[in-house]
Z-matrix of the N, CA and C atoms (Angstrom, degrees):
N
C 1 1.434
C 2 1.540 1 107.88
N 3 1.315 2 116.74 1 132.04
C 4 1.450 3 120.66 2 179.28
C 5 1.508 4 111.49 3 -110.69
N 6 1.304 5 116.43 4 140.52
C 7 1.465 6 121.55 5 -179.51
C 8 1.515 7 110.04 6 -84.94
N 9 1.314 8 116.58 7 125.78
C 10 1.469 9 121.36 8 175.43
C 11 1.531 10 110.03 9 -96.65
N 12 1.328 11 116.75 10 -39.51
C 13 1.462 12 120.71 11 -177.84
C 14 1.517 13 109.84 12 -156.44
N 15 1.322 14 116.51 13 146.80
C 16 1.463 15 122.00 14 170.00
C 17 1.532 16 108.28 15 -156.52
N 18 1.332 17 114.07 16 126.66
C 19 1.451 18 122.10 17 -178.29
C 20 1.535 19 108.95 18 -144.33
N 21 1.329 20 118.04 19 146.85
C 22 1.456 21 120.27 20 172.55
C 23 1.522 22 108.91 21 -61.48
N 24 1.314 23 117.95 22 135.92
C 25 1.456 24 120.27 23 -176.27
C 26 1.528 25 112.96 24 -64.41
N 27 1.324 26 117.70 25 -22.60
C 28 1.453 27 122.44 26 179.87
C 29 1.540 28 112.14 27 -87.00
N 30 1.303 29 117.22 28 -7.37
C 31 1.450 30 122.56 29 -179.14
C 32 1.523 31 109.97 30 -71.09
N 33 1.290 32 118.24 31 136.12
C 34 1.466 33 123.04 32 -177.08
C 35 1.537 34 114.15 33 -57.20
N 36 1.324 35 117.44 34 -26.37
C 37 1.468 36 118.88 35 -178.87
C 38 1.517 37 114.08 36 -104.29
N 39 1.324 38 117.91 37 12.10
C 40 1.466 39 120.94 38 -178.40
C 41 1.535 40 112.10 39 -59.04
N 42 1.334 41 116.64 40 -52.57
C 43 1.463 42 119.79 41 -178.55
C 44 1.533 43 110.67 42 -60.25
N 45 1.325 44 115.26 43 -48.03
C 46 1.480 45 120.00 44 -177.89
C 47 1.527 46 110.76 45 -60.33
N 48 1.323 47 117.14 46 -46.98
C 49 1.474 48 121.08 47 -175.10
C 50 1.525 49 111.67 48 -68.30
N 51 1.321 50 117.20 49 -51.67
C 52 1.457 51 119.89 50 -176.04
C 53 1.523 52 110.47 51 -70.02
N 54 1.339 53 117.19 52 -37.26
C 55 1.478 54 118.26 53 -179.64
C 56 1.545 55 110.92 54 -68.29
N 57 1.317 56 118.20 55 -29.23
C 58 1.474 57 120.93 56 175.54
C 59 1.512 58 109.67 57 -59.20
N 60 1.333 59 116.81 58 -47.72
C 61 1.472 60 120.66 59 -178.50
C 62 1.533 61 111.50 60 -71.84
N 63 1.329 62 117.80 61 -37.10
C 64 1.452 63 120.02 62 176.29
C 65 1.538 64 110.23 63 -66.39
N 66 1.293 65 117.82 64 -38.06
C 67 1.487 66 121.77 65 174.54
C 68 1.528 67 109.73 66 -56.89
N 69 1.319 68 117.45 67 -45.51
C 70 1.490 69 120.18 68 178.35
C 71 1.526 70 110.51 69 -61.91
N 72 1.298 71 117.51 70 -39.58
C 73 1.476 72 122.07 71 177.95
C 74 1.527 73 108.93 72 -62.77
N 75 1.329 74 116.97 73 -48.45
C 76 1.459 75 120.62 74 -178.41
C 77 1.527 76 111.72 75 -61.80
N 78 1.316 77 117.50 76 -37.93
C 79 1.462 78 120.82 77 -179.24
C 80 1.524 79 112.36 78 -62.93
N 81 1.317 80 116.98 79 -35.90
C 82 1.469 81 118.54 80 -177.63
C 83 1.525 82 112.54 81 -98.43
N 84 1.310 83 118.08 82 2.51
C 85 1.474 84 121.76 83 -178.67
C 86 1.518 85 111.37 84 -86.64
N 87 1.325 86 113.79 85 152.79
C 88 1.461 87 121.50 86 174.82
C 89 1.511 88 107.65 87 -94.52
N 90 1.336 89 118.17 88 113.41
C 91 1.445 90 123.60 89 178.10
C 92 1.530 91 112.24 90 39.77
N 93 1.342 92 117.55 91 67.72
C 94 1.470 93 120.48 92 -175.93
C 95 1.533 94 113.58 93 -62.19
N 96 1.336 95 114.14 94 141.14
C 97 1.454 96 122.61 95 178.99
C 98 1.539 97 107.47 96 -130.50
N 99 1.322 98 116.12 97 130.53
C 100 1.468 99 121.16 98 176.56
C 101 1.502 100 109.97 99 -93.60
N 102 1.353 101 116.21 100 134.01
C 103 1.452 102 121.49 101 177.02
C 104 1.520 103 106.33 102 -123.23
N 105 1.323 104 115.35 103 108.85
C 106 1.472 105 123.85 104 -176.15
C 107 1.525 106 109.44 105 -95.54
N 108 1.312 107 116.16 106 113.67
C 109 1.464 108 122.46 107 -170.45
C 110 1.528 109 111.45 108 -104.13
N 111 1.326 110 115.39 109 139.95
C 112 1.468 111 120.70 110 174.84
C 113 1.512 112 110.19 111 144.85
N 114 1.313 113 114.46 112 174.11
C 115 1.450 114 120.39 113 178.11
C 116 1.507 115 111.64 114 -122.49
N 117 1.334 116 118.76 115 136.17
C 118 1.449 117 121.04 116 176.44
C 119 1.529 118 113.69 117 -66.96
N 120 1.308 119 117.30 118 -10.87
C 121 1.487 120 121.41 119 -177.19
C 122 1.509 121 113.38 120 -75.97
N 123 1.349 122 117.19 121 -15.43
C 124 1.473 123 120.99 122 -179.34
C 125 1.530 124 106.86 123 -125.68
N 126 1.318 125 117.20 124 121.95
C 127 1.448 126 122.56 125 -171.46
C 128 1.526 127 113.94 126 -46.89
N 129 1.325 128 116.64 127 -57.74
C 130 1.468 129 119.83 128 -176.98
C 131 1.518 130 113.31 129 -67.99
N 132 1.300 131 116.77 130 -28.98
C 133 1.474 132 120.45 131 -179.78
C 134 1.518 133 112.13 132 -80.82
N 135 1.320 134 117.24 133 -7.72
C 136 1.472 135 121.70 134 -179.38
C 137 1.514 136 113.09 135 -79.34
N 138 1.328 137 118.47 136 -6.15
C 139 1.456 138 121.53 137 -176.47
C 140 1.535 139 111.77 138 -55.99
N 141 1.319 140 117.57 139 -50.51
C 142 1.473 141 120.94 140 -179.46
C 143 1.512 142 112.86 141 -56.25
N 144 1.357 143 117.96 142 -57.93
C 145 1.462 144 118.68 143 -179.19
C 146 1.532 145 113.54 144 -63.88
N 147 1.334 146 117.46 145 -28.74
C 148 1.459 147 119.47 146 177.11
C 149 1.530 148 109.62 147 -67.47
N 150 1.330 149 117.15 148 -42.63
C 151 1.460 150 120.66 149 176.19
C 152 1.528 151 108.85 150 -61.12
N 153 1.329 152 117.09 151 -45.13
C 154 1.462 153 121.51 152 179.42
C 155 1.533 154 112.15 153 -57.24
N 156 1.309 155 116.49 154 -43.86
C 157 1.490 156 120.33 155 -179.76
C 158 1.518 157 111.00 156 -65.86
N 159 1.329 158 117.80 157 -42.72
C 160 1.469 159 121.12 158 -179.77
C 161 1.533 160 110.69 159 -64.32
N 162 1.318 161 116.82 160 -43.65
C 163 1.473 162 120.20 161 179.74
C 164 1.533 163 110.19 162 -64.72
N 165 1.322 164 114.74 163 -46.57
C 166 1.485 165 118.94 164 -177.88
C 167 1.523 166 110.71 165 -63.12
N 168 1.328 167 118.87 166 -38.43
C 169 1.461 168 121.18 167 178.65
C 170 1.532 169 111.62 168 -64.04
N 171 1.318 170 117.12 169 -36.70
C 172 1.463 171 121.47 170 -177.95
C 173 1.524 172 112.73 171 -81.22
N 174 1.342 173 116.16 172 -34.49
C 175 1.468 174 119.46 173 -178.83
C 176 1.528 175 109.72 174 -151.96
N 177 1.340 176 116.84 175 87.60
C 178 1.469 177 120.26 176 -177.09
C 179 1.525 178 114.18 177 -67.12
N 180 1.340 179 118.83 178 -7.29
C 181 1.443 180 119.38 179 -179.56
C 182 1.542 181 112.35 180 -84.21
N 183 1.323 182 116.97 181 -10.86
C 184 1.482 183 119.00 182 176.98
C 185 1.521 184 108.54 183 -70.53
N 186 1.338 185 118.19 184 128.02
C 187 1.463 186 120.04 185 177.98
C 188 1.528 187 109.39 186 -66.22
N 189 1.331 188 115.84 187 111.28
C 190 1.467 189 121.06 188 -172.42
C 191 1.526 190 109.37 189 -150.00
N 192 1.298 191 115.82 190 139.43
C 193 1.473 192 122.39 191 176.36
C 194 1.529 193 107.66 192 -129.02
N 195 1.330 194 115.85 193 144.07
C 196 1.456 195 122.06 194 177.22
C 197 1.518 196 110.75 195 98.57
N 198 1.333 197 115.48 196 96.91
C 199 1.459 198 122.42 197 178.06
C 200 1.517 199 109.40 198 -131.04
N 201 1.292 200 117.30 199 177.71
C 202 1.465 201 120.58 200 178.20
C 203 1.531 202 110.94 201 -63.95
N 204 1.344 203 116.21 202 -35.53
C 205 1.467 204 120.72 203 179.03
C 206 1.520 205 113.65 204 -80.41
N 207 1.318 206 116.60 205 -25.88
C 208 1.462 207 121.95 206 -176.62
C 209 1.527 208 109.28 207 -139.29
N 210 1.347 209 116.05 208 71.37
C 211 1.472 210 119.70 209 -173.29
C 212 1.536 211 113.46 210 -77.12
N 213 1.310 212 114.07 211 155.21
C 214 1.472 213 121.99 212 171.99
C 215 1.523 214 105.06 213 -111.00
N 216 1.322 215 116.65 214 118.48
C 217 1.452 216 121.35 215 -174.07
C 218 1.520 217 110.32 216 -141.55
N 219 1.310 218 116.92 217 -173.57
C 220 1.466 219 122.37 218 -174.69
C 221 1.532 220 113.78 219 -54.35
N 222 1.324 221 116.77 220 -35.72
C 223 1.461 222 119.96 221 -176.12
C 224 1.519 223 115.16 222 -78.13
N 225 1.352 224 117.54 223 -21.32
C 226 1.470 225 118.39 224 -177.95
C 227 1.533 226 111.96 225 -125.04
N 228 1.317 227 119.52 226 5.48
C 229 1.452 228 122.83 227 -173.72
C 230 1.533 229 112.20 228 -56.82
N 231 1.290 230 117.73 229 -48.85
C 232 1.488 231 121.34 230 -176.50
C 233 1.508 232 110.75 231 -59.62
N 234 1.330 233 117.75 232 -48.96
C 235 1.480 234 120.86 233 -179.46
C 236 1.516 235 111.09 234 -65.21
N 237 1.326 236 117.38 235 -41.73
C 238 1.481 237 120.81 236 -179.04
C 239 1.523 238 111.48 237 -65.52
N 240 1.339 239 116.83 238 -41.23
C 241 1.477 240 119.35 239 177.07
C 242 1.536 241 110.36 240 -60.84
N 243 1.327 242 116.79 241 -42.76
C 244 1.473 243 119.94 242 178.53
C 245 1.526 244 110.42 243 -61.15
N 246 1.314 245 116.77 244 -44.99
C 247 1.454 246 121.35 245 -179.74
C 248 1.525 247 111.59 246 -63.61
N 249 1.334 248 116.88 247 -42.34
C 250 1.463 249 121.26 248 -178.97
C 251 1.530 250 110.09 249 -66.28
N 252 1.330 251 116.31 250 -43.08
C 253 1.464 252 119.35 251 -179.36
C 254 1.538 253 111.91 252 -66.42
N 255 1.317 254 117.02 253 -31.95
C 256 1.457 255 120.19 254 174.76
C 257 1.531 256 111.66 255 -70.51
N 258 1.320 257 115.92 256 -38.92
C 259 1.466 258 120.83 257 -179.75
C 260 1.524 259 113.08 258 -75.24
N 261 1.321 260 117.17 259 -25.94
C 262 1.470 261 122.33 260 -175.42
C 263 1.516 262 110.18 261 -133.81
N 264 1.352 263 118.28 262 62.41
C 265 1.473 264 119.46 263 -177.90
C 266 1.514 265 111.10 264 -63.72
N 267 1.313 266 114.82 265 134.65
C 268 1.468 267 121.06 266 178.29
C 269 1.522 268 115.66 267 77.72
N 270 1.336 269 117.06 268 1.86
C 271 1.453 270 120.33 269 -179.48
C 272 1.523 271 111.94 270 -74.56
N 273 1.313 272 116.01 271 154.41
C 274 1.439 273 122.07 272 174.03
C 275 1.519 274 108.14 273 -83.00
N 276 1.330 275 116.66 274 119.83
C 277 1.458 276 121.21 275 -179.82
C 278 1.522 277 110.30 276 -93.19
N 279 1.317 278 114.85 277 128.83
C 280 1.477 279 121.69 278 178.71
C 281 1.528 280 107.23 279 -116.57
N 282 1.334 281 115.84 280 111.25
C 283 1.458 282 121.55 281 -178.14
C 284 1.535 283 109.90 282 -82.37
N 285 1.342 284 116.00 283 143.06
C 286 1.466 285 122.15 284 177.01
C 287 1.526 286 106.22 285 -127.83
N 288 1.332 287 116.42 286 127.07
C 289 1.465 288 118.78 287 -174.40
C 290 1.507 289 110.04 288 -159.01
N 291 1.321 290 115.54 289 173.20
C 292 1.453 291 122.70 290 170.81
C 293 1.532 292 107.52 291 -97.00
N 294 1.309 293 116.31 292 162.66
C 295 1.441 294 120.72 293 -177.02
C 296 1.525 295 109.96 294 -148.90
N 297 1.301 296 115.48 295 158.18
C 298 1.465 297 122.44 296 169.98
C 299 1.516 298 107.99 297 -100.55
N 300 1.324 299 116.65 298 150.08
C 301 1.460 300 119.82 299 -175.12
C 302 1.534 301 109.19 300 -147.04
N 303 1.321 302 115.12 301 -172.85
C 304 1.454 303 119.13 302 170.35
C 305 1.528 304 108.54 303 -72.22
N 306 1.326 305 116.42 304 159.85
C 307 1.455 306 121.12 305 -176.69
C 308 1.532 307 112.48 306 -54.76
N 309 1.335 308 116.41 307 -40.17
C 310 1.465 309 119.62 308 -176.87
C 311 1.527 310 113.48 309 -74.22
N 312 1.322 311 118.60 310 -7.01
C 313 1.470 312 121.88 311 -179.82
C 314 1.532 313 113.04 312 -110.11
N 315 1.330 314 118.07 313 2.38
C 316 1.458 315 120.59 314 175.75
C 317 1.530 316 108.48 315 -64.40
N 318 1.326 317 116.59 316 132.14
C 319 1.456 318 121.91 317 -179.18
C 320 1.516 319 112.91 318 96.44
N 321 1.326 320 117.47 319 -1.10
C 322 1.458 321 120.90 320 178.64
C 323 1.522 322 110.02 321 -86.97
N 324 1.333 323 114.65 322 141.36
C 325 1.477 324 122.86 323 170.20
C 326 1.513 325 105.63 324 -102.09
N 327 1.323 326 116.04 325 130.17
C 328 1.458 327 121.70 326 -174.19
C 329 1.521 328 110.76 327 -127.13
N 330 1.324 329 115.69 328 147.38
C 331 1.456 330 122.92 329 172.03
C 332 1.517 331 106.47 330 -125.89
N 333 1.321 332 115.76 331 119.96
C 334 1.465 333 121.20 332 -178.27
C 335 1.514 334 110.67 333 -122.92
N 336 1.314 335 115.82 334 153.67
C 337 1.451 336 120.65 335 167.24
C 338 1.522 337 106.99 336 -82.91
N 339 1.308 338 117.71 337 149.98
C 340 1.454 339 120.72 338 176.54
C 341 1.516 340 112.78 339 106.89
N 342 1.294 341 112.98 340 172.96
C 343 1.463 342 123.33 341 -172.95
C 344 1.529 343 112.28 342 -75.65
N 345 1.314 344 114.64 343 145.86
C 346 1.474 345 121.98 344 168.97
C 347 1.521 346 107.46 345 -77.31
N 348 1.317 347 116.14 346 137.44
C 349 1.458 348 121.59 347 175.37
C 350 1.521 349 106.85 348 -112.36
N 351 1.339 350 118.17 349 80.79
C 352 1.462 351 120.16 350 -175.15
C 353 1.531 352 112.60 351 -66.20
N 354 1.319 353 115.12 352 144.94
C 355 1.463 354 120.61 353 176.73
C 356 1.519 355 113.64 354 77.73
N 357 1.304 356 119.33 355 7.51
C 358 1.461 357 121.55 356 -177.09
C 359 1.534 358 111.81 357 -61.47
N 360 1.344 359 116.75 358 -40.29
C 361 1.458 360 120.76 359 -177.81
C 362 1.547 361 112.18 360 -62.92
N 363 1.327 362 115.89 361 -30.75
C 364 1.455 363 120.32 362 -178.96
C 365 1.517 364 112.13 363 -103.98
N 366 1.332 365 114.63 364 11.09
C 367 1.479 366 122.83 365 175.87
C 368 1.525 367 112.81 366 59.19
N 369 1.336 368 116.41 367 40.05
C 370 1.460 369 121.20 368 176.05
C 371 1.528 370 107.73 369 -91.41
N 372 1.288 371 117.10 370 142.57
C 373 1.445 372 123.01 371 -178.35
C 374 1.519 373 112.93 372 -88.27
N 375 1.321 374 117.99 373 60.12
C 376 1.458 375 122.12 374 -178.59
C 377 1.527 376 110.57 375 -91.65
N 378 1.334 377 117.60 376 151.93
C 379 1.465 378 119.02 377 -177.74
C 380 1.526 379 112.93 378 -70.34
N 381 1.315 380 115.64 379 141.39
C 382 1.457 381 121.38 380 174.55
C 383 1.521 382 107.26 381 -79.91
N 384 1.348 383 115.76 382 150.11
C 385 1.468 384 119.27 383 178.54
C 386 1.524 385 110.61 384 -158.85
N 387 1.316 386 114.84 385 164.40
C 388 1.464 387 121.63 386 173.48
C 389 1.513 388 112.53 387 99.67
N 390 1.321 389 113.68 388 159.35
C 391 1.480 390 121.14 389 174.43
C 392 1.513 391 110.00 390 -101.62
N 393 1.343 392 117.31 391 -23.33
C 394 1.440 393 123.59 392 -179.77
C 395 1.526 394 107.82 393 -141.70
N 396 1.350 395 114.74 394 155.51
C 397 1.472 396 120.89 395 179.07
C 398 1.512 397 109.91 396 -134.40
N 399 1.347 398 115.97 397 125.03
C 400 1.451 399 122.15 398 172.44
C 401 1.521 400 105.60 399 -108.05
N 402 1.324 401 117.32 400 122.07
C 403 1.459 402 119.07 401 -177.15
C 404 1.519 403 112.02 402 -145.86
N 405 1.334 404 112.86 403 157.71
C 406 1.458 405 120.63 404 176.14
C 407 1.511 406 109.73 405 -114.64
N 408 1.327 407 115.89 406 131.70
C 409 1.472 408 121.11 407 176.89
C 410 1.513 409 108.81 408 -80.97
N 411 1.323 410 115.28 409 112.75
C 412 1.479 411 119.18 410 -170.96
C 413 1.525 412 114.87 411 -102.60
N 414 1.319 413 117.72 412 -16.42
C 415 1.475 414 120.88 413 -179.88
C 416 1.509 415 108.64 414 -162.89
N 417 1.346 416 115.55 415 165.34
C 418 1.464 417 118.23 416 -179.70
C 419 1.526 418 110.48 417 -86.82
N 420 1.328 419 114.28 418 153.47
C 421 1.458 420 121.42 419 -178.01
C 422 1.514 421 111.08 420 -120.27
N 423 1.310 422 116.63 421 31.21
C 424 1.451 423 119.05 422 -176.82
C 425 1.529 424 112.70 423 -66.72
N 426 1.310 425 117.19 424 -31.86
C 427 1.459 426 120.18 425 170.80
C 428 1.518 427 106.87 426 -92.08
N 429 1.299 428 117.54 427 119.49
C 430 1.454 429 121.92 428 -169.36
C 431 1.526 430 115.90 429 -90.95
N 432 1.296 431 120.23 430 0.85
C 433 1.464 432 119.30 431 -179.67
C 434 1.536 433 109.17 432 -70.85
N 435 1.318 434 116.13 433 144.47
C 436 1.469 435 121.64 434 -178.51
C 437 1.522 436 111.89 435 -56.84
N 438 1.332 437 115.94 436 -41.96
C 439 1.484 438 118.15 437 -176.86
C 440 1.523 439 111.16 438 -66.05
N 441 1.346 440 118.64 439 -38.73
C 442 1.454 441 120.58 440 178.16
C 443 1.516 442 111.44 441 -69.26
N 444 1.329 443 116.81 442 -36.73
C 445 1.468 444 119.85 443 176.47
C 446 1.533 445 110.48 444 -63.89
N 447 1.316 446 115.67 445 -44.23
C 448 1.483 447 119.77 446 177.82
C 449 1.522 448 110.91 447 -61.58
N 450 1.321 449 116.76 448 -40.43
C 451 1.461 450 120.14 449 179.24
C 452 1.534 451 110.79 450 -62.87
N 453 1.323 452 116.01 451 -42.46
C 454 1.481 453 119.12 452 179.17
C 455 1.527 454 111.45 453 -64.19
N 456 1.341 455 116.98 454 -39.49
C 457 1.432 456 120.67 455 179.33
C 458 1.528 457 110.30 456 -66.77
N 459 1.330 458 116.33 457 -43.04
C 460 1.474 459 121.33 458 -177.32
C 461 1.515 460 112.71 459 -70.04
N 462 1.328 461 118.40 460 -28.58
C 463 1.464 462 120.43 461 -175.23
C 464 1.514 463 113.12 462 -101.00
N 465 1.313 464 118.31 463 11.68
C 466 1.461 465 120.41 464 174.82
C 467 1.534 466 109.98 465 -60.52
N 468 1.290 467 117.01 466 144.66
C 469 1.464 468 121.34 467 -177.91
C 470 1.534 469 110.79 468 -68.14
N 471 1.347 470 117.35 469 126.13
C 472 1.476 471 119.28 470 177.30
C 473 1.524 472 113.08 471 -57.18
N 474 1.322 473 117.63 472 -37.68
C 475 1.465 474 120.42 473 179.58
C 476 1.528 475 110.93 474 -65.72
N 477 1.326 476 117.08 475 -40.02
C 478 1.477 477 122.66 476 177.15
C 479 1.534 478 109.81 477 -62.13
N 480 1.328 479 116.87 478 -46.16
C 481 1.481 480 121.27 479 -179.40
C 482 1.524 481 109.86 480 -63.51
N 483 1.311 482 116.95 481 -44.96
C 484 1.471 483 121.09 482 179.34
C 485 1.528 484 111.53 483 -62.16
N 486 1.311 485 117.92 484 -42.73
C 487 1.458 486 121.88 485 179.54
C 488 1.523 487 110.86 486 -64.58
N 489 1.311 488 116.81 487 -43.39
C 490 1.457 489 120.31 488 178.91
C 491 1.534 490 110.67 489 -67.02
N 492 1.339 491 117.68 490 -37.51
C 493 1.459 492 121.22 491 178.45
C 494 1.521 493 110.71 492 -63.11
N 495 1.311 494 117.84 493 -38.23
C 496 1.476 495 121.23 494 178.24
C 497 1.515 496 110.38 495 -63.43
N 498 1.328 497 116.96 496 -43.46
C 499 1.465 498 121.20 497 178.92
C 500 1.548 499 109.50 498 -63.61
N 501 1.305 500 116.66 499 -47.49
C 502 1.470 501 119.93 500 -177.66
C 503 1.512 502 111.83 501 -65.99
N 504 1.316 503 118.56 502 -37.37
C 505 1.465 504 120.19 503 178.38
C 506 1.532 505 109.71 504 -68.07
N 507 1.319 506 117.32 505 -37.49
C 508 1.450 507 120.75 506 177.15
C 509 1.539 508 111.17 507 -63.39
N 510 1.321 509 116.11 508 -39.66
C 511 1.457 510 121.28 509 176.07
C 512 1.548 511 109.98 510 -58.46
N 513 1.320 512 116.72 511 -47.49
C 514 1.474 513 120.06 512 -179.83
C 515 1.529 514 110.80 513 -64.27
N 516 1.322 515 116.25 514 -46.76
C 517 1.466 516 119.94 515 -177.36
C 518 1.516 517 112.27 516 -64.35
N 519 1.322 518 117.67 517 -44.96
C 520 1.473 519 120.00 518 179.15
C 521 1.512 520 111.98 519 -65.49
N 522 1.313 521 117.43 520 -39.93
C 523 1.468 522 121.57 521 178.30
C 524 1.525 523 110.82 522 -64.13
N 525 1.313 524 115.76 523 -45.20
C 526 1.473 525 120.41 524 -179.34
C 527 1.521 526 110.13 525 -64.21
N 528 1.305 527 116.66 526 -44.68
C 529 1.464 528 121.08 527 -179.21
C 530 1.543 529 110.44 528 -61.26
N 531 1.293 530 115.34 529 -43.24
C 532 1.481 531 119.99 530 179.83
C 533 1.515 532 111.16 531 -67.85
N 534 1.327 533 117.69 532 -39.58
C 535 1.473 534 121.51 533 -177.35
C 536 1.527 535 112.53 534 -73.21
N 537 1.347 536 115.12 535 -37.09
C 538 1.454 537 118.65 536 -172.38
C 539 1.516 538 115.14 537 -118.12
N 540 1.358 539 116.34 538 1.11
C 541 1.453 540 121.45 539 173.90
C 542 1.515 541 114.93 540 63.58
N 543 1.315 542 118.42 541 31.75
C 544 1.444 543 121.21 542 -179.84
C 545 1.515 544 110.25 543 -96.00
N 546 1.293 545 115.33 544 146.21
C 547 1.468 546 121.48 545 176.39
C 548 1.514 547 109.90 546 -78.08
N 549 1.295 548 117.10 547 139.21
C 550 1.459 549 121.28 548 174.50
C 551 1.511 550 109.62 549 -83.49
N 552 1.318 551 116.59 550 141.28
C 553 1.455 552 120.75 551 177.39
C 554 1.512 553 108.91 552 -82.26
N 555 1.309 554 116.14 553 128.62
C 556 1.466 555 119.97 554 177.05
C 557 1.521 556 109.41 555 -109.48
N 558 1.308 557 115.54 556 143.46
C 559 1.468 558 118.65 557 179.94
C 560 1.500 559 110.54 558 -127.59
């Protein structure tokens, strides 16, 4: 996996920097589709579906799966990936998720080349997918036991997750708008 961009979500140039690289990805992608992974039932894991909901509310024409109302999570990931691949054959899949990191990287939004490995922090055997991954580091993973990782994910601050989701959704929306020249819907 190669890193294209990583910036603290509170940094003034985070949206500009990460959206520049995502714009480049979108320009060279074949019919890009965003897949936002996570469950609204766990605070830290809700980042993906929260981003999905914010993007969908602003621009429902963006090909996107995984929202707060219709999440893609460990229990339905395999079936949803099959359905998405059938609906969008040959498309470039861009995964959106939360992640655990080192203490000094908590709060960073990252864009990487390569597949998302969902459930890695909790040692779940879920399938990897995607050509690119946009993720937010929501907690540290210095203690590697599954139960401590789950605790860190579950106890992430809802305000922190919501703030990061707003930044990440803005990155997607601005990149999409720039790549495809579509107007964003304002309400």
